[in-house]
ZATIVEX-724062 format. One record per residue (C-alpha): residue number from 1; residue in three letters; x, y, z. Coordinates in pm, 1 decimal. Layout:
BEGIN
<pt nr="NUM" rest="ALA" xx="X" yy="Y" zz="Z"/>
...
***
This chain:
BEGIN
<pt nr="1" rest="MET" xx="-22142.7" yy="4971.8" zz="5047.0"/>
<pt nr="2" rest="LYS" xx="-21837.1" yy="5163.3" zz="4928.1"/>
<pt nr="3" rest="PHE" xx="-21497.1" yy="5008.6" zz="4856.3"/>
<pt nr="4" rest="HIS" xx="-21186.3" yy="5222.6" zz="4809.0"/>
<pt nr="5" rest="ILE" xx="-20879.7" yy="5045.4" zz="4668.5"/>
<pt nr="6" rest="LEU" xx="-20542.4" yy="5218.2" zz="4706.4"/>
<pt nr="7" rest="THR" xx="-20318.2" yy="5071.1" zz="4437.7"/>
<pt nr="8" rest="LEU" xx="-20042.2" yy="5135.8" zz="4186.1"/>
<pt nr="9" rest="PHE" xx="-20246.8" yy="4953.2" zz="3921.0"/>
<pt nr="10" rest="PRO" xx="-20605.3" yy="5086.7" zz="3917.6"/>
<pt nr="11" rest="ASP" xx="-20676.5" yy="4941.7" zz="3572.5"/>
<pt nr="12" rest="MET" xx="-20615.5" yy="4595.0" zz="3713.0"/>
<pt nr="13" rest="VAL" xx="-20884.8" yy="4622.3" zz="3979.0"/>
<pt nr="14" rest="ASP" xx="-21128.8" yy="4821.5" zz="3766.3"/>
<pt nr="15" rest="THR" xx="-21138.3" yy="4550.0" zz="3501.9"/>
<pt nr="16" rest="CYS" xx="-21245.1" yy="4292.9" zz="3758.0"/>
<pt nr="17" rest="LEU" xx="-21470.5" yy="4480.5" zz="3998.3"/>
<pt nr="18" rest="HIS" xx="-21692.1" yy="4648.6" zz="3742.0"/>
<pt nr="19" rest="ALA" xx="-21784.2" yy="4319.3" zz="3573.2"/>
<pt nr="20" rest="SER" xx="-22021.7" yy="4027.6" zz="3634.1"/>
<pt nr="21" rest="ILE" xx="-22231.0" yy="4016.2" zz="3953.5"/>
<pt nr="22" rest="LEU" xx="-22035.9" yy="4294.1" zz="4124.2"/>
<pt nr="23" rest="GLY" xx="-22073.8" yy="4521.3" zz="3823.8"/>
<pt nr="24" rest="ARG" xx="-22447.1" yy="4457.1" zz="3812.8"/>
<pt nr="25" rest="ALA" xx="-22475.7" yy="4530.3" zz="4185.3"/>
<pt nr="26" rest="GLU" xx="-22284.3" yy="4853.9" zz="4134.9"/>
<pt nr="27" rest="LYS" xx="-22525.2" yy="4962.3" zz="3861.1"/>
<pt nr="28" rest="GLY" xx="-22811.0" yy="4877.6" zz="4094.9"/>
<pt nr="29" rest="GLY" xx="-22668.6" yy="5106.3" zz="4362.2"/>
<pt nr="30" rest="HIS" xx="-22581.8" yy="4832.6" zz="4613.0"/>
<pt nr="31" rest="LEU" xx="-22203.9" yy="4869.1" zz="4576.8"/>
<pt nr="32" rest="SER" xx="-21953.4" yy="5139.2" zz="4486.2"/>
<pt nr="33" rest="PHE" xx="-21591.1" yy="5084.3" zz="4379.0"/>
<pt nr="34" rest="HIS" xx="-21333.9" yy="5362.7" zz="4386.3"/>
<pt nr="35" rest="SER" xx="-20979.2" yy="5281.9" zz="4276.4"/>
<pt nr="36" rest="VAL" xx="-20716.2" yy="5534.1" zz="4386.7"/>
<pt nr="37" rest="ASN" xx="-20380.4" yy="5550.9" zz="4210.0"/>
<pt nr="38" rest="ILE" xx="-20121.1" yy="5597.6" zz="4483.3"/>
<pt nr="39" rest="ARG" xx="-19878.0" yy="5729.4" zz="4223.6"/>
<pt nr="40" rest="ASP" xx="-20102.4" yy="6034.9" zz="4174.9"/>
<pt nr="41" rest="TYR" xx="-20019.1" yy="6145.8" zz="4528.1"/>
<pt nr="42" rest="THR" xx="-19640.8" yy="6128.2" zz="4524.1"/>
<pt nr="43" rest="ALA" xx="-19450.0" yy="6451.2" zz="4581.4"/>
<pt nr="44" rest="ASP" xx="-19172.4" yy="6328.7" zz="4351.5"/>
<pt nr="45" rest="LYS" xx="-19174.2" yy="6503.3" zz="4013.5"/>
<pt nr="46" rest="HIS" xx="-19087.1" yy="6174.7" zz="3841.3"/>
<pt nr="47" rest="LYS" xx="-19388.2" yy="6001.8" zz="4003.4"/>
<pt nr="48" rest="LYS" xx="-19161.1" yy="5778.2" zz="4206.3"/>
<pt nr="49" rest="VAL" xx="-19330.4" yy="5596.8" zz="4494.5"/>
<pt nr="50" rest="ASP" xx="-19055.7" yy="5361.5" zz="4615.9"/>
<pt nr="51" rest="ASP" xx="-18699.8" yy="5372.4" zz="4746.9"/>
<pt nr="52" rest="TYR" xx="-18428.4" yy="5152.9" zz="4896.0"/>
<pt nr="53" rest="THR" xx="-18477.6" yy="5017.5" zz="5247.6"/>
<pt nr="54" rest="TYR" xx="-18274.0" yy="5146.0" zz="5540.3"/>
<pt nr="55" rest="GLY" xx="-18037.6" yy="4878.0" zz="5665.1"/>
<pt nr="56" rest="GLY" xx="-17993.7" yy="4724.9" zz="5322.2"/>
<pt nr="57" rest="GLY" xx="-18160.0" yy="4425.2" zz="5168.1"/>
<pt nr="58" rest="ALA" xx="-18305.4" yy="4321.8" zz="4836.0"/>
<pt nr="59" rest="GLY" xx="-18591.8" yy="4504.2" zz="4669.3"/>
<pt nr="60" rest="MET" xx="-18757.0" yy="4841.9" zz="4698.8"/>
<pt nr="61" rest="LEU" xx="-19010.0" yy="4968.8" zz="4951.8"/>
<pt nr="62" rest="MET" xx="-19317.9" yy="5182.9" zz="4893.6"/>
<pt nr="63" rest="GLN" xx="-19271.7" yy="5518.0" zz="5066.4"/>
<pt nr="64" rest="ALA" xx="-19494.9" yy="5651.3" zz="5341.5"/>
<pt nr="65" rest="GLN" xx="-19577.9" yy="5991.5" zz="5189.2"/>
<pt nr="66" rest="PRO" xx="-19773.4" yy="5890.3" zz="4875.3"/>
<pt nr="67" rest="VAL" xx="-19955.1" yy="5611.2" zz="5058.4"/>
<pt nr="68" rest="TYR" xx="-20059.0" yy="5841.8" zz="5340.6"/>
<pt nr="69" rest="ASP" xx="-20170.7" yy="6122.3" zz="5112.7"/>
<pt nr="70" rest="ALA" xx="-20378.3" yy="5882.5" zz="4900.0"/>
<pt nr="71" rest="TRP" xx="-20539.4" yy="5742.7" zz="5215.5"/>
<pt nr="72" rest="LEU" xx="-20599.3" yy="6091.7" zz="5352.7"/>
<pt nr="73" rest="ALA" xx="-20767.6" yy="6200.9" zz="5028.2"/>
<pt nr="74" rest="VAL" xx="-21021.4" yy="5919.1" zz="5064.0"/>
<pt nr="75" rest="HIS" xx="-21096.7" yy="6020.8" zz="5422.8"/>
<pt nr="76" rest="ARG" xx="-21140.6" yy="6384.2" zz="5337.0"/>
<pt nr="77" rest="GLY" xx="-21369.7" yy="6295.9" zz="5050.4"/>
<pt nr="78" rest="ALA" xx="-21577.1" yy="6063.2" zz="5265.6"/>
<pt nr="79" rest="GLY" xx="-21605.7" yy="6307.6" zz="5553.1"/>
<pt nr="80" rest="ARG" xx="-21578.1" yy="6028.7" zz="5809.5"/>
<pt nr="81" rest="GLU" xx="-21358.3" yy="6004.4" zz="6116.8"/>
<pt nr="82" rest="LYS" xx="-21205.6" yy="5664.5" zz="6051.6"/>
<pt nr="83" rest="ILE" xx="-21275.0" yy="5422.5" zz="5768.1"/>
<pt nr="84" rest="ARG" xx="-21167.9" yy="5068.1" zz="5841.3"/>
<pt nr="85" rest="THR" xx="-20850.0" yy="5012.8" zz="5639.2"/>
<pt nr="86" rest="VAL" xx="-20741.4" yy="4664.9" zz="5533.1"/>
<pt nr="87" rest="TYR" xx="-20374.9" yy="4614.9" zz="5444.9"/>
<pt nr="88" rest="VAL" xx="-20334.2" yy="4312.1" zz="5220.9"/>
<pt nr="89" rest="THR" xx="-20028.1" yy="4125.5" zz="5345.9"/>
<pt nr="90" rest="PRO" xx="-19913.6" yy="3763.4" zz="5399.5"/>
<pt nr="91" rest="GLN" xx="-19826.1" yy="3870.1" zz="5754.0"/>
<pt nr="92" rest="GLY" xx="-20189.3" yy="3938.6" zz="5844.4"/>
<pt nr="93" rest="ARG" xx="-20453.9" yy="3717.3" zz="5999.2"/>
<pt nr="94" rest="THR" xx="-20611.6" yy="3470.3" zz="5761.1"/>
<pt nr="95" rest="PHE" xx="-20922.2" yy="3583.8" zz="5577.1"/>
<pt nr="96" rest="THR" xx="-21228.2" yy="3372.4" zz="5657.4"/>
<pt nr="97" rest="GLN" xx="-21600.2" yy="3373.0" zz="5587.6"/>
<pt nr="98" rest="GLU" xx="-21651.7" yy="3496.6" zz="5942.8"/>
<pt nr="99" rest="LEU" xx="-21429.2" yy="3798.2" zz="5877.3"/>
<pt nr="100" rest="ALA" xx="-21607.7" yy="3856.4" zz="5545.0"/>
<pt nr="101" rest="ARG" xx="-21939.5" yy="3877.4" zz="5731.8"/>
<pt nr="102" rest="GLU" xx="-21788.7" yy="4116.9" zz="5983.3"/>
<pt nr="103" rest="LEU" xx="-21647.9" yy="4349.1" zz="5717.5"/>
<pt nr="104" rest="ALA" xx="-21973.7" yy="4335.6" zz="5519.2"/>
<pt nr="105" rest="GLY" xx="-22131.4" yy="4523.0" zz="5808.3"/>
<pt nr="106" rest="GLU" xx="-21921.9" yy="4832.8" zz="5737.3"/>
<pt nr="107" rest="GLU" xx="-22052.2" yy="5123.6" zz="5530.4"/>
<pt nr="108" rest="GLU" xx="-21711.7" yy="5180.5" zz="5370.0"/>
<pt nr="109" rest="LEU" xx="-21381.0" yy="4996.4" zz="5349.5"/>
<pt nr="110" rest="ILE" xx="-21035.1" yy="5091.7" zz="5227.7"/>
<pt nr="111" rest="PHE" xx="-20805.0" yy="4824.2" zz="5084.1"/>
<pt nr="112" rest="LEU" xx="-20436.2" yy="4909.8" zz="5071.6"/>
<pt nr="113" rest="CYS" xx="-20239.9" yy="4710.8" zz="4812.3"/>
<pt nr="114" rest="GLY" xx="-19865.8" yy="4690.6" zz="4855.0"/>
<pt nr="115" rest="HIS" xx="-19592.9" yy="4604.4" zz="4604.7"/>
<pt nr="116" rest="TYR" xx="-19220.3" yy="4533.8" zz="4595.0"/>
<pt nr="117" rest="GLU" xx="-19100.5" yy="4462.1" zz="4951.2"/>
<pt nr="118" rest="GLY" xx="-19412.2" yy="4615.4" zz="5100.4"/>
<pt nr="119" rest="ILE" xx="-19483.0" yy="4955.8" zz="5254.2"/>
<pt nr="120" rest="ASP" xx="-19296.2" yy="5173.7" zz="5503.1"/>
<pt nr="121" rest="GLU" xx="-19396.0" yy="5052.0" zz="5849.4"/>
<pt nr="122" rest="ARG" xx="-19460.0" yy="5402.1" zz="5981.8"/>
<pt nr="123" rest="VAL" xx="-19756.1" yy="5470.8" zz="5755.4"/>
<pt nr="124" rest="LEU" xx="-19896.9" yy="5123.5" zz="5820.0"/>
<pt nr="125" rest="GLU" xx="-19895.7" yy="5197.7" zz="6192.2"/>
<pt nr="126" rest="GLU" xx="-20084.6" yy="5518.9" zz="6129.1"/>
<pt nr="127" rest="VAL" xx="-20357.8" yy="5415.0" zz="5885.7"/>
<pt nr="128" rest="VAL" xx="-20412.5" yy="5036.6" zz="5894.6"/>
<pt nr="129" rest="THR" xx="-20683.4" yy="4888.4" zz="6115.9"/>
<pt nr="130" rest="ASP" xx="-20668.7" yy="4530.3" zz="5981.4"/>
<pt nr="131" rest="SER" xx="-20378.0" yy="4334.6" zz="5831.8"/>
<pt nr="132" rest="VAL" xx="-20527.2" yy="4042.1" zz="5639.5"/>
<pt nr="133" rest="SER" xx="-20388.0" yy="3753.2" zz="5432.8"/>
<pt nr="134" rest="ILE" xx="-20564.6" yy="3513.2" zz="5196.0"/>
<pt nr="135" rest="GLY" xx="-20309.1" yy="3238.0" zz="5261.1"/>
<pt nr="136" rest="ASP" xx="-19953.7" yy="3142.7" zz="5343.7"/>
<pt nr="137" rest="TYR" xx="-19794.0" yy="3237.3" zz="5013.8"/>
<pt nr="138" rest="VAL" xx="-19654.5" yy="3552.3" zz="4853.9"/>
<pt nr="139" rest="LEU" xx="-19786.2" yy="3725.1" zz="4540.8"/>
<pt nr="140" rest="THR" xx="-19637.8" yy="4007.8" zz="4334.0"/>
<pt nr="141" rest="GLY" xx="-19886.1" yy="4260.1" zz="4472.8"/>
<pt nr="142" rest="GLY" xx="-20192.9" yy="4312.1" zz="4685.5"/>
<pt nr="143" rest="GLU" xx="-20445.8" yy="4364.7" zz="4406.5"/>
<pt nr="144" rest="LEU" xx="-20543.7" yy="4001.1" zz="4349.2"/>
<pt nr="145" rest="PRO" xx="-20601.0" yy="3916.5" zz="4717.7"/>
<pt nr="146" rest="ALA" xx="-20783.0" yy="4248.5" zz="4765.8"/>
<pt nr="147" rest="MET" xx="-21022.4" yy="4155.8" zz="4485.6"/>
<pt nr="148" rest="VAL" xx="-21074.2" yy="3810.1" zz="4634.5"/>
<pt nr="149" rest="MET" xx="-21170.0" yy="3962.8" zz="4968.6"/>
<pt nr="150" rest="ILE" xx="-21387.2" yy="4232.0" zz="4813.0"/>
<pt nr="151" rest="ASP" xx="-21578.1" yy="3969.2" zz="4615.0"/>
<pt nr="152" rest="ALA" xx="-21638.5" yy="3758.7" zz="4926.5"/>
<pt nr="153" rest="ILE" xx="-21750.1" yy="4062.7" zz="5127.6"/>
<pt nr="154" rest="ALA" xx="-21960.4" yy="4226.4" zz="4858.2"/>
<pt nr="155" rest="ARG" xx="-22174.2" yy="3920.0" zz="4789.1"/>
<pt nr="156" rest="LEU" xx="-22291.7" yy="3933.2" zz="5152.4"/>
<pt nr="157" rest="VAL" xx="-22424.2" yy="4286.9" zz="5113.0"/>
<pt nr="158" rest="PRO" xx="-22807.1" yy="4282.6" zz="5088.1"/>
<pt nr="159" rest="GLY" xx="-22927.8" yy="4312.4" zz="4729.8"/>
<pt nr="160" rest="VAL" xx="-22604.9" yy="4198.3" zz="4563.9"/>
<pt nr="161" rest="LEU" xx="-22721.6" yy="3840.8" zz="4507.7"/>
<pt nr="162" rest="HIS" xx="-23060.5" yy="3792.9" zz="4341.9"/>
<pt nr="163" rest="ASN" xx="-23133.9" yy="3503.8" zz="4576.6"/>
<pt nr="164" rest="GLY" xx="-23062.3" yy="3637.9" zz="4922.2"/>
<pt nr="165" rest="SER" xx="-23082.7" yy="3293.6" zz="5082.8"/>
<pt nr="166" rest="SER" xx="-22812.3" yy="3138.4" zz="4862.3"/>
<pt nr="167" rest="ALA" xx="-22525.4" yy="3283.2" zz="5065.4"/>
<pt nr="168" rest="LYS" xx="-22669.8" yy="3127.9" zz="5381.7"/>
<pt nr="169" rest="THR" xx="-22640.9" yy="2772.0" zz="5249.0"/>
<pt nr="170" rest="GLU" xx="-22285.4" yy="2786.7" zz="5113.5"/>
<pt nr="171" rest="SER" xx="-21962.9" yy="2644.6" zz="5250.9"/>
<pt nr="172" rest="PHE" xx="-21845.1" yy="2776.6" zz="5590.1"/>
<pt nr="173" rest="GLU" xx="-22173.5" yy="2951.9" zz="5672.8"/>
<pt nr="174" rest="ASN" xx="-22268.2" yy="2682.0" zz="5926.0"/>
<pt nr="175" rest="GLY" xx="-21917.8" yy="2551.8" zz="5990.8"/>
<pt nr="176" rest="LEU" xx="-21945.2" yy="2283.4" zz="5720.6"/>
<pt nr="177" rest="LEU" xx="-21871.3" yy="2254.8" zz="5350.7"/>
<pt nr="178" rest="GLU" xx="-22166.7" yy="2282.0" zz="5116.2"/>
<pt nr="179" rest="TYR" xx="-22347.4" yy="1968.6" zz="4998.3"/>
<pt nr="180" rest="PRO" xx="-22313.8" yy="1855.3" zz="4631.1"/>
<pt nr="181" rest="GLN" xx="-22563.7" yy="2002.2" zz="4385.5"/>
<pt nr="182" rest="TYR" xx="-22705.6" yy="1884.2" zz="4053.2"/>
<pt nr="183" rest="SER" xx="-22892.3" yy="2021.2" zz="3751.1"/>
<pt nr="184" rest="ARG" xx="-23030.2" yy="1888.3" zz="3420.5"/>
<pt nr="185" rest="PRO" xx="-22997.1" yy="1638.4" zz="3260.4"/>
<pt nr="186" rest="PHE" xx="-23099.1" yy="1365.4" zz="3502.3"/>
<pt nr="187" rest="VAL" xx="-22836.1" yy="1130.5" zz="3357.5"/>
<pt nr="188" rest="TRP" xx="-22496.7" yy="1259.3" zz="3245.5"/>
<pt nr="189" rest="HIS" xx="-22203.2" yy="1032.8" zz="3150.8"/>
<pt nr="190" rest="GLY" xx="-22394.4" yy="744.2" zz="3305.7"/>
<pt nr="191" rest="LYS" xx="-22431.0" yy="922.5" zz="3640.6"/>
<pt nr="192" rest="GLU" xx="-22779.3" yy="987.0" zz="3778.2"/>
<pt nr="193" rest="VAL" xx="-22898.1" yy="1264.6" zz="4007.1"/>
<pt nr="194" rest="PRO" xx="-22960.5" yy="1123.7" zz="4359.1"/>
<pt nr="195" rest="PRO" xx="-23328.2" yy="1014.2" zz="4361.8"/>
<pt nr="196" rest="VAL" xx="-23403.6" yy="1191.1" zz="4690.9"/>
<pt nr="197" rest="LEU" xx="-23363.1" yy="1527.9" zz="4515.7"/>
<pt nr="198" rest="LEU" xx="-23653.9" yy="1441.4" zz="4285.9"/>
<pt nr="199" rest="SER" xx="-23875.8" yy="1310.9" zz="4564.9"/>
<pt nr="200" rest="GLY" xx="-24043.0" yy="1642.1" zz="4642.3"/>
<pt nr="201" rest="ASN" xx="-24008.6" yy="1559.0" zz="5011.6"/>
<pt nr="202" rest="HIS" xx="-23837.0" yy="1868.4" zz="5151.9"/>
<pt nr="203" rest="ARG" xx="-23766.7" yy="1708.6" zz="5490.4"/>
<pt nr="204" rest="LEU" xx="-23582.9" yy="1415.5" zz="5330.9"/>
<pt nr="205" rest="ILE" xx="-23396.3" yy="1649.6" zz="5096.3"/>
<pt nr="206" rest="GLU" xx="-23274.4" yy="1863.8" zz="5388.2"/>
<pt nr="207" rest="GLU" xx="-23168.9" yy="1554.8" zz="5581.1"/>
<pt nr="208" rest="TRP" xx="-22976.3" yy="1428.4" zz="5277.1"/>
<pt nr="209" rest="ARG" xx="-22807.1" yy="1763.4" zz="5225.9"/>
<pt nr="210" rest="CYS" xx="-22707.2" yy="1783.4" zz="5591.3"/>
<pt nr="211" rest="GLN" xx="-22563.6" yy="1430.8" zz="5577.6"/>
<pt nr="212" rest="GLN" xx="-22371.3" yy="1509.6" zz="5259.3"/>
<pt nr="213" rest="SER" xx="-22230.3" yy="1827.6" zz="5413.9"/>
<pt nr="214" rest="LEU" xx="-22106.4" yy="1628.4" zz="5711.9"/>
<pt nr="215" rest="LEU" xx="-21951.7" yy="1356.9" zz="5494.7"/>
<pt nr="216" rest="ARG" xx="-21786.6" yy="1604.1" zz="5258.9"/>
<pt nr="217" rest="THR" xx="-21645.5" yy="1810.3" zz="5544.6"/>
<pt nr="218" rest="LYS" xx="-21512.5" yy="1503.1" zz="5723.5"/>
<pt nr="219" rest="GLU" xx="-21341.6" yy="1386.7" zz="5403.7"/>
<pt nr="220" rest="ARG" xx="-21206.1" yy="1715.3" zz="5270.1"/>
<pt nr="221" rest="ARG" xx="-21166.2" yy="1936.7" zz="5578.0"/>
<pt nr="222" rest="PRO" xx="-21124.4" yy="1722.0" zz="5888.5"/>
<pt nr="223" rest="ASP" xx="-21019.8" yy="2031.9" zz="6083.4"/>
<pt nr="224" rest="LEU" xx="-21359.0" yy="2192.2" zz="6022.4"/>
<pt nr="225" rest="TYR" xx="-21539.1" yy="1865.7" zz="6094.9"/>
<pt nr="226" rest="GLU" xx="-21360.3" yy="1827.9" zz="6427.3"/>
<pt nr="227" rest="ALA" xx="-21444.6" yy="2185.7" zz="6527.7"/>
<pt nr="228" rest="TYR" xx="-21807.5" yy="2138.0" zz="6423.8"/>
<pt nr="229" rest="THR" xx="-21857.7" yy="1815.0" zz="6616.9"/>
<pt nr="230" rest="LYS" xx="-21682.5" yy="1958.0" zz="6923.0"/>
<pt nr="231" rest="GLU" xx="-21911.8" yy="2262.3" zz="6920.5"/>
<pt nr="232" rest="LYS" xx="-22219.2" yy="2037.9" zz="6892.7"/>
<pt nr="233" rest="GLN" xx="-22106.6" yy="1832.2" zz="7193.7"/>
<pt nr="234" rest="GLU" xx="-22060.6" yy="2135.5" zz="7416.5"/>
***
């Protein structure tokens, strides 16, 4: 799967995406990351990419021309009609595990990272297919939330995780939070591993894990618990 990140700070995303599990998956040919410096596509001789907003107001706005030309360069290079383009913005729909699964089904994705007061609305209308937010708060730029989303999407691509079944048992995959997990030693700070996990009885272990998922979801995310129980009753 190919990810293209349109940004003013390519070094910022490169440092993160080429490391750890994602970096290993890239070396294995499962993922590809392509950071595009929007500033390289400005027609301004001083490499300027922003200007004042019409109508007044605080802050600067990223101009349509360099953003569009950077986006167009990716499309021409890919040779595809339309690559799904995600604009990272607090005004978008909230990113969820369900959306991550949906986007993981794409062959290629473009992430557009804004800065300052955002990006000229006219180019957004022309290139963006999905406006997505990671939460109801504002950051200094779109790079961090883009990397959060890319990480969540990429780990669902076949071959990225060594254990392909691990993603299926994590929080949100079945509408519940994940059950607690334990490793060695058996006793740590006076706390023992729940005996059922050492029983070797896989049926009892699954029942315990299911019960713990329900309890944890009810305690920590009552909204998810309510939705889960309502779905089960229907």
